[in-house]
N, C-alpha and C positions, 0 to 999 in steps of 0.2 A: 961256488956254483959247481954244482955236480956236473959230470963229464956224460956227453950223450950214453955211455951203457946206464948209467944210473938212471937218465930219464926215460929210456924205453924199460927198466924193468921196473920204475913207478908206473909208467902208463901200463905196460901188463898187469900189475897189480891192480889197479883202479879196474880194469874193465874183467877182471875175474870176479872183483867183490860186488860189482853191479851185475854181473849176469847172472849170477845166483840166485839174486830178488825175484821172486816169483810176480807178474805182473798184478796189477791192481785193478781188480773187477768190479762192476756197478752192483749194488745191493739190490734185491727183489721186493718189492713190495710186499709180496707175498710170497715168500720162497717155499713154501710147501703144496703150490699150483700145479704142479707135476704131478705130485703123488695123486692129488684131488681126482683128476681127470684119470689115472692111471686106474684109479679106485673105481669111478664111475664107468669107465668101459668095460672093466671087470663085471660089474654087476649088471649092466644095461645090453650090454653087446656080446659078452663070453669073451672078451678080446685079452690076451696076455701080451702087454706091449713091451715090445724088445726096444724099439729106442722111438726119440721124436726125431723131428723135423721141423725147420722152419718156426722155431719158437720166436713169439714174439711179445711183450709187452709195453702198453701205451698209456695215453692217455687221449679218451673222448668223450669232449663237453663234460672237462672236469671229472669223469668217472675213469676209474683204472680196468684196462681191458688184456686180455689174456687168451693167446691163441696158439695154438699149434697143431701138426699132423702125428699122428700116431700110425707105427708102424707094428701091425701085432704079429706073435710068431706062427700064424696059421698064415699070413702073407695079404689079409685085409688091412686096409689103410681107411681110417677113420683123421677127419676133423674136428677138432674141438674149440668153441672160443666163449668166452665169459665176459661179459658188461657188467663190472658192479652196479649196483648190488643183489645182482643176480646171485642163489646159492650155488647153483648148478651149471654146469657146461650145456653149450647146445651142441650136440652132435650130431654129425651126418658123413654118412660112409662115402669114400671115394671111388668112384668110378672108374671104368676105363676111358683114357682120356685119348683123342687122335688129334695130333697135331698137323 
């Protein structure tokens, strides 16, 4: 039977091994949808996307849905939504909100 220091060393080694394993992430049904939304925003709205907020993927009545808010380099924000089988996103500009 190992002594306490050997057990402590084995436990520390196990923690070290398991802490470097990256977390498992879910696969997207359409991994290129954010690229598609970026391209559509650039073409239709002249928006160079800096980053996305509130990205959501789901299923509605058996159809895949994709939603995100895009922050443009010039400060504008747009919401984009697509429900398959549609090929293009519905895009709406976010206005000023007062809470």
